[in-house]
Structure formats: structure tokens, C-alpha cells
N, C-alpha and C positions, 0 to 999 in steps of 0.2 A: 107835652111828651108825647101824644098821639101823632102831630105832625114829625116829630125827630123819628118815631118809628116808622112810619110810613115811608119818609125819605129814605131811611136805611133799608128798608124792604124793597123800594123801587131801585136802589143803587145796586142791591147784591143781584137783582133779577137781571137788569143791563149787563152787569159783567159778566154773570153766567152766560146770555146769550151772546155777548163778545166772544167769550172763551169758547163756546161751541161752535161758531162761525170762523173764527179763526184759530180752530185747532192746531192747524199745523204750524202755527206762527211761532209754538210753545217750543222751549229748548227741551228736546228728547237726551238725556243722558245716555242712552243706549245707542243713539246716532249722532255723527258729527255733522255741526253746522258747515256751510261751504260760504265763500265770499266772491262776489262778483261786483265789478266796478267799484271795489272797494267798501261795497256795503255787506253786511252779513244776511246770509240766506238761510232760513230753518230747512229742515230736512222734508223732504216730498212725503205727502200726505198718503199713508198708506191703507187702502181700502181693505175691509174683510166681510165676510157672511153677515156680521151683526152689525156694521155700522154703515152698509153701502146704502140702504135706504134712506137712512138718515143725512149723511152727507151730501147724497145727490141732490136733494132739495133744500138743504142750508144757503145755498147761492143759486142766483140764475144760470150761471154756466159752470160746466164742470168739464175740465179735460183730464180723461182716464187712459193711462196706458194698460194694456193687457198683455201680459209677457209671461215666459217661463225663465227661471235662474238658467236653466242647461241648454237653452235654443242657442245655437251661436249667433242666428241673426238678431236675437233679442239683447244678446252681449254687445254687439257691435253698435246697436240702436240704443243702448243706455246712455252714453256720453251725449249723443244728440239730443234726447228727450230732456235730461238733466240741464245742459247747457239751455237750451229754449224756457224751461222753465226759471231758471235764474235769470235771464235776460228780461223776461216778462214780468219778473217778482221785482226788480230792480228799477223797472222802468216807471215815470209817472204820467199821470192822465194829463188831459188836454190843460193848457195854461188859461187863465181865466183872470184878468188882470183887477175885476171888482170884487172877486171873491178872497178866501182865506188861500194861504200857499196851496199849491197844487196837491190834489190826492193820489194815492199811490195807483198803479195799474188796476192791481187786483179789487180796490176797493171802490173805483170809480167804475168799472164793468162789471163788478161783482162777479168776477170771475175765479177760478182755482184749478190748481193742476194736482193729480192724485195719480196712485198707479195700483194694480191689483194682481198679485201672483197666483198665475193659474195653476200652478203645481201644489200651492196650498190651500187654495179656493177653486177647486176645479168644477163643483156645483155651480158657483156662480159664473164662471166662464161658458159651461155649458148651456145655463140658463139665457147668457146672452148670447148664442150662437157665435161664440168664438171657435173657428175652425182651423186657423192658423196663426202663428205668434211670428212677431207681435203685432198687434192691432192699437191705434189712437182713435177714440171715440170722443165726439163732442154731445154733452147732455145740456138741454135747454127746461130748465123748471121741471128735471128729473125724467124726460123724456130724449130718446135718442135722436139727433140730429141729424149727424153725418159721421163718417170714419174713414180712416186711412189705413188700408192694410200694407202690411210687410214695413221693412226698416227703411223707410223712404228718407230722402234728405230732409237737413231742418227746414228749408223752404215749404216744402209740401205740407209738411205740419203746420207751418206758420200760417201757410193760406186757408187751413180748416179752420183757425181763429178768425183771422182777418176778414174773409168772406162775409161771416154773420156778424162780426163786430160793425162793419161797414154798413149793413144794411139796416142794425138795430140803432147805431149811432153814428148817423150820416155827417161827414165833414170832420169828424174827430181824429180820423187815422190816417197816417201818411201814405202818399201812393206808393213809395217804395221803402222796404226795410233794410235797414243796414244790419244784418245777422252775423251774431259769432260763429266761429268756427267749433266744430264739436270739442269739448274740453277746455274752450278758451276761458279766462278769467276777466275779460273786457271785451267791451265792444270796440272794433277797429276803427281808428281815428278817421274821419272823412278828409279828403283831399281839399286843396283848396276851390279846385271848381265844382267840387260836390257842396260845398259849404254854400258858394255863390248861387247855384242852383236852388237850394233849400230856401235862403233867403228870398229869392225871386217868386219862389211859388208860394211862401208864406206872404208875401205883399200881394200879390194877387189873388190871393184868399181873402186878405182883408179888405182889398178892394170890392170885391164880390159883396162880401157882407155888408159894407156901407151903403151899396146900391140899394140891396134889399132892406135895409134900415130906412133908405130916403124914400123907397116906394110906399111902404108902409106908413110913413108920417109920425116916425116915433119921435124925430127931433125936429128942429123948428130949421126954417130954408138957411137960413143965415150960418147957423151951427153947421149943418150938413155941408154947406159950400166951404166952409174953413177947413172942415176935417177931409173934402175932398181933396181940396188944394196941397194939403199938407201929404196925403198919399201919394198923390200924382208926382208930386215933386221927388218923394223918395222911391217911387217905381222908377222914374225916367232916370234916376242914378244907378238904380240895379241894373235896369236896361241897358245901359250904355256900359257899365262894367260886365255885363255878360256878353254884349257885343263885341268888346274887345277881344275876349277870350274864346268866343264861338262864332267867330265871323263866318267861317265857312259853312259851319252848318245850318247857320241863318239864311245864308244865301242860297243854299241847295232846297231849303224849305221855302223861301219866297219863289223859286222857279217851278216848285210842285204845285204852288198855289195858285199860279199865274191863270189856268184855266177856271178856278173857283172865282177869281175876282173879276174875271171877265163877265160872269153871269150875274153879277151883284153892283152892275153898272147903276141900275134904277133905285139904288138906295138913297136915302136923304143925305144932304152934307153933314147932318148931325151926326148920323151913324158912322159916316166916314171918318169925321173927326174924332169919334171915340175909338178908332182902330190904330192906335198909336203902337210905340215899341213897345211900352209894358205889355200891352196886350200880344204881341207876336212871341213872347215869351211864352205865355198860355196856349198858343197856337202849335207849339213845337211837339207836346206831349201827343195830342191827335194823330200830326202827321205819321210820328213813329209808329203808333199802334196799327194805321192802315198799312203800313209797309210790311208789317211782321205778321199780318193776318192772312195772306196767300200761304205761307209756309206752313200753317195749321192745317189738320184734316178738315175737308169741307163738311164729311158725313161723321157723325158720331155713331161707333158702333153699338148695335143692340141697345138703341135710344128708349126704347119703351119696357126693357127688362124682360122680355117674352121671348120664347122659343117659335121660332118663324117657320111655319109650314110652307115647304118649297115644291114647287112643280118641275117637270122638266125644263121649261123656259125660264121659269126665274132661276133656277139652280144654274143653268148656263149663262145668264145675265148677272147674278150675285157673286158666285162662287167660281166658276171656272174662268171668266173673262176678266176677272179683276185679282188684284193682288192682296186682298183683304183676308184676314185668317178668318176661318170658320170651322165651329166644331159641331158635327151633324150626327144624328140619329136615323139610323134606318130601321123601321118597325114594321110590324104588322098589328093590326089592331086586335086580332084574336090571339095573339102571341102573351101568354101569362107572364113570361119574364118580361117583356114588353111593359105589361100593365104595372107590375111591381117596379119597375124602374122608373115610372112616369113622373112621379111626386118628385123624385131627388133630380130628376132632368129640368122640370119647372122651377125648382129652387134654385139650381144651378144658373138659369138664363136669370134670375134675380139677383144674384151673387155677381154675374157678369155684365151686368149693368152699366152701359156707356164704355165698356172695356173690352169684350169680346163678342162676338155674332154667334149665335147659338141658333141652330137650326134642326129641323126634323123632316124626312121625307117618309110618307105612306107607301109601302112598297107594292098593297093591293091596289094603291089608284095608279100608281107610277111605277109599274112594273118594268117598262122597258128601262127606264132610268137607273132602277136597280139592278138590271143584268148589264147594262154597260159599267156599272161601277164592281160587277161580279161580287154582290152581295149573296153569300151561301146559307148564311142562318139568322135569326134576328134573336135580340137585337145586334146589330153592328154598327159601331161607332169608328168614324173617320176624322180626322183632324185635316183640314185643306188649307193650302195657301199658294194660290194661283194655279198652276198646273201640278204642283207636288201634293200629294197625302200619304198619309201614315195611318195606321188601323191603331185604335186603343184597344190595349189587352189588359187591363188591370180591373179591379174591382170596381163595382157599380155604386158604392156609396158616394154620399154629397162630398165628404171631405175627400174622397180619391179623385172626383171629378175636379173639384176646384184645384187641388194640387196639381193637378196635371195641367189643367188649363192656365194657370199662373207660369209654370215652367215653359208651356208652348207659347206664351206671349213675349216672354223674355227670348226665346229662341229666334223669333220672328223678327226681332231686330238685326239679326245678321250676325256673323262670325266673330267675336270679339277680338280686337287686338290688344295684346299683353306685351309687358315689357318685364324686365327681371322684378322689380319691384311689386308690380301688380299680379304678377304671378305667383309670389309667394304668398301675399294676401289671400289669393284665389284657393291655394293649396291649405290653408287654414280652415276653409269654408267647404271644399268640395274634396270627397273622397277618392274619384275618379276624374280626370283631365285628360282630354285628346289634343295635343299639340301639333300644330301644323307648322313648320319650318319652311320659310321662302326668302327669295332676295330680288335683286331687281330684275334677274332674269327669268323670273316665273312667269309663265305666259296666262294670257287671258281663258284659255282652256282649261288650265290647271284649276284657276280660281272659280271658274264656274261649276267645275266637279266637286269642289270644297263646299261651295253653297248650296249644293243638294244633298249635302250629308247631315245638316242639324236636326232636320225633321224626325229621323229615324232615330235621333237619341235623347228624344224628350222625356223625361223621367227616368234615364238611366245615368247619363254623363253629360259633362259639358265639354264644348269644343271650341278652342281658341286658335288663334295664328300669332305668328312673331315672325319678328326679323331683328331680334335684339342680339347683339354679339356676343353679351353675356350669358344668355340661354344657349348659344352656339357652345360656347368651351363647356358650360355645365353638362349638357348631354352628349358631348363629342359629335357635333354635327359637322360634317365634311362635305355632303353633298345635299342639293336642293332640287326640286323640295323633298321633305322628308317628313314622316309621321309616325308618331309615338305615343303611347298612354302612360301616364305617369300615376301611379297607386301608392299612397303613402310614401312618396318620392322615388318610388322605385320604377326605372323607365323599361318598357317592354315595346321593342321595335317591330314597325310593319316593315318585313325583310323585302317585297319587291320594290326596288328601284326605277325600273324603265317607265318612261312617260306614259304609255299605254296600260301598265299595271296602276299606276297611281291615279290615272283618270276612270278607271273600271270601278263606278260605284257600287256595283253589287259584290264584287270582289272585296272591297275596301269595308262594306258594312257585314260582310261575312265574318272578317278578322275581327272587327269592332265588338260584334256578338257575341264575341268567344272570349273577351277580356274586358268587358265592359262592367264587371262585378268588382266590387271592392275585393282587398284582399282577405278581410273577414266580413262578409256581409251578413245583414239579418235575415233570416228564413221567414218568409211569409207566404202566405197563400199564392201570391201572383207569381214569386219566383221558385218555388219550391222545386218544381220540376227541371227547371233550368239549372238549380244548384245539385240536387240530389242524383239525377239521371246518369247512369255510365261513369260514375266517380266514387271513388272510396272518401267520405266526408267526415272530417272530424268536427262534431257537432257539440260546441259548449251550450248547456242548459243553466241559464243564469237569471238571477232574479233582479230585475230592472227597479224594483223599488228599493232595495237597499244600494244607494248611489256608490258609497265608496267601494263595497264588495263589487258591483257590477264595473265601474271602472277598472279596477285591478284585474278582474277577471279576463276582460276584453284586453288589457294591455298585454297580458301572458299568451293569450290566443294570437295576437299580433306578431308577439315576440317569437312564439313558435313557428308561427306562418312562415315569417321571414328567414329563420335559419334553416327551416328545411326547404323552401325555395333556394335558399344559397347552395345547400347540400346536393340539391338535385341539379343545379347548375354546373357543380364541381364533377359530378359523376358523370354528366353528360360530355364534358370536356373531356374527361380522362378516357371513357370508354371511346369517344372519336379520336383521341391520339394513339389508342391501342390499335384500333383499326388500320390508322393511316401506317404506324410503324411496322405491322404485318405485312401490308401491301409493300411497303418499302422493301423490306426483307426478302419479298417474292422477286422484285426487280432486280435487288442486287445479286440474288442467286441466279438467274437467269442471265445476267450478264456475264457473271463469272465462269458458266458453262457456255458461253456463247450460243445461246438457244434461243434463236429468235421467235420460234413459236411460243414458247414458254414465256418470253418478253414481252410479246406482243398480248397474251393471255394476262399476264400480270399488270401491265398499263390499262387494261381494259376491266379492271376489277373497280366496281363502284362501291363506295361507301355509302352503305344505307343505314340512317339514323332514325329511321321509321320506328316510332315507339306506340303504335296503334294498339299492339297486343298487351300494353302496359297499362293499368288504370292509373288516372290521374288523380291526385291527392288534394281535394280542397278543404277549406275551412269556413267555418259559418257559426252565428250562433243564435239561439232562439231564447223568447221570453218563455221562461217556465212557469209562470203565473199566468199568462193570457192563454197558452197552448196547454195548459195543466192536464186537462181531459186525455188530450191526444197522446203526451207523454206517457201519461199512465198507463194508458191501456196499449200502446206499442211497445214500450221500453221497460214498463213496470218501474218508473222512475219518478220520485214525489221531490219538488225542487226545496219543499219546506224541510227536509231531511238534510238539505245541503246541494251547494252548486257542484254539479256532474259534467263530465265530459264523455260521450260516445264515438264510437268510430263505426259510422254506418255504412254497408254494401248494399244499396236498394235494388241492384240488379238482382242480387242472389238473396234478398230478404232476410240478411242477417246482420249482426253487430256484435260489436266486443265493448264491454264496458269494465274491463278489469284489465290490470297491467299482468306481466309474467310472473310477479309474485302473489298475484290474487287480491290485491288491492283494488278498491275502486279508481278509475282515472279521475282526476281532480283539475281544475282549470290552472295547470302548472305547466310551464315551459319544459321542464323535466319530465314530469309524469307523461306529458303528451309526445315528446320525442323518443322516448324509450320504448313505448308501445307501438307508435308507428312501424317502426323496421321491422318489429315480430308481426305485425298484421300484413304487411305487404310482402311478407316471404313467401315463396310457392314451394310447398305448401304454407298456411299459418302455422305460426308456433303458438299460438293461442286458441283454444277453441271457442269458435263462436256461438252466440245464441241465434235463436231464430225471431222472426218478427210474425210468423205465421205458425199453424199447428204442424205437428209431424206430417199428417195424412194429407194437408194441403201442400206440404213441401214436395211429395211425390210426385203429383200432377204437375206442379211448378216445375219442377225439373225435367220433366218430360218435355213439356212446352218449350221450355229454354234451349233444351238439346236440339228438338226438331227446328226451332227457328234458326239456331245458328248454325245446324247443318242441312239445308234444304235438299241436296242430292240424296245423303242418307236417309231423310225422311221419305223422300219420293220412292226410293228402294223399298222400306220398310212397308209401305202402304201398298206396293205392287206385290210384294211377297206374301202379304197377309190377304190380300184379295186372291191369289193364284189359288193359296192355301185352301182358303174358303170356297172356292169354285169347286176345287179338286172333290174336296169331303163332300160337297153336295151332290156332285155328280155320282159318287160311288154310292150314298145314300139311295139316290134314284133307283139305280141298278138293282140294289137290294130288295126294294120295296116293289118295283114293278115286275110282271110276269113276262117270261122270255121262252125260246125253244128248248126242250129237255129230250134226252133220247128215252128215258123210261116212260115218258108218256104216249110213245107210238111205237114201239116193239113190244113184242111178248116177252116174258119172263125168260122163257125156254131158249129163243135165239140171242137172246141179250147174254146168256150164259155161255151158248157155244158160240158165240161171235158171229160177225155179220157173215163170214166164209164159211161158216160151219165149225164142225171140232177140228182144232189146229192142234191137236196133241200129238205127241210122236207115235209115228207106226201109220199103216195104211189101214183104210176100211174099205172091204171088200164089198 
């Protein structure tokens, strides 16, 4: 009985351990199983804050995907990671003829795959320094080993796993993986030539293992000779079959190896006899690797993960004279802002290790260099690539630096070529896309001017080029080259068409900056001035935490923005047509009267569609939770009471938050559109509220009036100065002593007059 009880206890313990290790192998009724290569695959292991520390130590290796369910890149990466997990789960470990049937991949290598939702468990992602999504991390014995950032292809994530397994389990992994496509349900079948190559490689691997066994003396000489003879016979057959299919490649390899063989003439004949045809199959792989090496970069950027201190000489050698991208900080040691930013800058260098060069210049020591770069304040950050540069004007947090650096590296690859299909896919990810249309007649000067644009667009918009006829038809392009911006599928064209204007980089960038914001952008600290200044802004105050309400409010804002823009285009066209009709009536009237002078005057009338005196209406939204304090103190609104919309006129420090009926403006197309027309009327039909006090408004209006009318300001100041001078002069005259008649003449003479008595009559 005691033995039976002990056996039951041990069995229960083993079963519990097996269930803990293979928890993801159990069927979860709330999640569906999938099938790959005809095999059942359980759902992916989901990590939480409670089970993370436990699960990461259950197996030797754990691959974890950190993601957000609302991140577009994570949504695109999901099928890639899921298919890779299914591929490895259904794979087998190495085949050992002396052992039992082969073990599964996960059991043999003691590895599992999992995922962690950073929206549900944000504290865990913050703890693991997750700054962007998605990220794939490999843990070994509970310690982070390596990571892959972004939605990379399946091969990049597979290399993360394969590199470590090849180190730990040498000789058990294939040199090349045949990976499925994302979303596939099976591994693609290998072609005949690929199968022959795999057989040849396996035969060569067996030969190497046989030679190693022979050297250790594990088997007798006779048995080793028999086995080697059998293997050589099999390898010769494989080598002949390979030669028939790939004779050209072998001849090319033989030609490339002639110089190497000439250096090996002193080898013994026994070694030469060993270099038979099966050995040639083994020599092909190294030859191919040597041919591909020159195509790879010879210098790894930021190899040590540190910010390099640059001098004038090293700056010219490493930055100016090369095409390597650099992210450089110009600072002064005594600057407090520079000191506060120092920790984030050093952490950025670690994050960009092996990817992007990070540098810094001490402007106290290198004053001449900073003067040449035109540094006017500290810290100043520039992104360099060759002779081009762009100033970074974003926030100084680590996440902001990393996000900008990753986008900068993407731009460094050049202007992307797209067709209709890839452009549609790009539209789903990017809100603002600049499209450059060209044809076979586009000159080299035009393309060089285009290549100078991407650096200035880092962090703002995507620039692509195309010569796809389908896109020509979609955007009605009839002249080349042509430039437009697509925002939410709505095109806005760059109107200049002459070659000189298309190659004027400064003019093109000025236009790009005026249209590179999305139709309804998010208001942040870095773009607040760009959005608010000089415009009437319809600002939606919404709650990002309530996803359903958040998406609905954004949808209503975009619908109202598109409808308002369509209405403005129609009004613009109608106004232009009215001016043209008025001009034509004057011409016809002059012709009827045969008045040549009036006819010339009518024809010289220019139709002016300048709208500089009218304020542009823009749309934006702001996170009411994150900016709660600013919204409450400025507009007296709390998003917890419900999502609201205000119409803000920042130039005049006023805003509107109610409709014509007195109700609050809400994120609704109807509520927004019926209020905009009343607000933009002159004067506004709805009474505005002030963002400052009435006393401050008086001085603000005076300052605005003087700034808008400089000549009137000069006249008022001059008049006040003259008035003050005149008053001061009169004051001096009254207070200072001067000549008086009564002080020098007697009273009697004063009464009789200077000439005596002048009364009527004579005096004898």
C-alpha cells in the first residue's frame, strides 16, 4: 500500500509539472486551435503580469511578442508571428536512428512561443523597456538574450531563434530554412533541385561525422572502412546527380578556386585523393558566401552602443565626407537643458547599437565647428546624411528620440517606388503620403531634386514615387513630373509645373510644410503652434481610453472635415466663376459700345482669388485625459463629463463651445457643421468666450492692433510724444522766472502809461 501511495504521488507530481510546462498545449475553449501541415496547433501562450515570471523560467528558451491590439504595425505582424509559431510547433527535432521516434521541436530544444498585450499589461511592458510596438524578444533561462524591433519579415524573427540554437545545439539546425508565407497553412514543397541539394548536404554531414568517429577510435578499423566505403559510394552517386543538374555552377566554382588550388600543390597525395566530387559539393557554399560578402556594409554603425564625441577633424571625416547617417547633439557642458537630456541621449545610443550612428559635439571646445553649422542655442540636434541635414524639433524624451531615429533610418534607404497595389497597402498605414509621378522623360536633375526632399519629411509624412499607369488614371495625371499629397485618399496638388519650380527644393518644401498635417491630426506639444496659430480650429476633446467612443468621435470629425473642405472648394469655384462672368460682361459691354479704351481696361482686369484675409478652418483632436489640466484651466471643460468640441480662435484668445441653440458642441458631423458657418461669419453670430481675463484682453487687443497696423502705431506714438513734449514745455514756462513789467516800472507810471496821460483833452 505504501508503494502504491508513493507511486500515485509521484505520478501526480510528474503530471502537474508536465501540465505547467506545456500549459499552452491544452485546448482553451475560449480560443480556437489552428492547423498547420495537417497537425493541430494549440493557441499561442498568453502572458500576464501574474504568470510572466513563472512561464519565462519554465523552459530554457521563451520567445515573446510584445504588441498592442490597436497598433497597425502589430496587426500586420500578427499573421507573421502566428505562422512562424505554427511552423516551429509542427517541426521535428533532429533524427537519431538509434533512439526512439524524433521529438518535437519545442521539446527537443526546450523552447516555447508566447505573446504579451501591452494595452492590458502596460506595467509589464514599461518594466521591460518596450518603447515601440511590436517587439519580439528571446529569453534564455529567464534573462533577455536578444530582440527584434518592429514588424520585421518572418526570416528576421526566425534568425533570432536560429542564431541561438546553432550556438547551443551545434550541427542540429539546417543551413537554410524553407519558411512559409504569413497566413499559410503548410510549408511550401521543395523543388527537385532543392531536394537534391538537401540530400547532398546531409550526405556530406554524415561523412564528417564518420570521420570524427574514426579519429576518436569509437569503432573498429574494419567497421569504419566498411561504413566509409558505403558512404563514399552514396556520396559519389549524389555528386553525379548534382553535377548533371548544376554543371554550370560547378564549372564557375572550379574556375574561381584555381588560384586557391595552386597554393596547395605541396599537399600530400592522400589529401588530394580525399578532395573528390562529393567534397566539391561541400565547397560550393563557402564560395557563394565569399561572393556575397562585399555587398554587405564593411563598417557596423554604432558598434559599441555609445555616443561618439566628435571634433572638427573627425566630424569632417566621419560625417561630412561619407554617406553614413548620423544623429548628432550640439551642446554646452554648462547648459542645464543639455544636462537634463544627457541620460536620454546615452540611452538612445544603446538602443541604436548596430543600427544608427549617434554623436555629440561640445560647442565650448569646438566653437568653430558649431559656428559653421550655425548653432544658435543649446541643445541643438541635427540628423546628417552626407551633405544634407535636418534639424530635430521634437520632444526630448527617449521614446521621441527612438521613434524619430527609426523613421530617419527608413528614409535613408531612398524614395520608395510603389505601384497601385503597394500604394493601397501604404494608405492603410500612413495618413499623409506625398506622391511624385514621373515617366521615361523625367531627367536626372528632377530625380536629384526629389532625393533631397525626404530628410525634411522625417516624422511628418511619407514620400514615394511611381510611374504606374493605374495611379496616373486614379489621380488624373497628364503632365510629368507631378507632385501631390494624399490625405485620407483626398489629393491636393502642387500647382507649379515648370521644371525650374519642380526642382526648387525650398519652394517645394514650403508647400509640403503647409499640407503635411493629416486632415484631423492629434494636437501634441510639438505641433500645437503649427495647428493653432493663424487658424480657426475645430478641436475635439475626446477620451482615448474608451476605444469605441474614441473611434466613433474620430470618424465623425473626419466626416465633418471632409464635408467642410468639399463645401469650401465649391464656394471657391463659384466665387471664381462669378468674377469671370463679371469680367466677361464688361468686355461685352465695351464691345457693344465700340469703346476701345473700356475694352482694354476690361481685358486687363485680373481675377484675384487671394484669401489671405480669411482665416482657414482646421480640424484636430486632443486626448482629454492626458491634457486634462490644460483643458480645464483654459476652456473649463472636463472630459469625464462627456466628449466635447470647441472652436478655437487662438489669435484673438477666444473660443466657442455652444451651438446657435445654446447646446454644447459634441463630436457629431451635424453639430460641428451647423456651428462653423455661424462662427466664421463676420461678425460671428454666436457670442464667443475668452481664454484670458477681460483686463488682459484690453492690453491684448491694443497689442494686436498696433502689430497689425504699424503705420498707425508709429503715428500714435509720435502724437503722444509731441503732446507730452508740449505739456512739459508749458509746465517749465509757468514755473521758471521771466521778464515782467510791474517789476521794473513805478505804479504811477504804469497807470498813466508809458507816454503819459493819454486821456481825451489837452494838458497845459
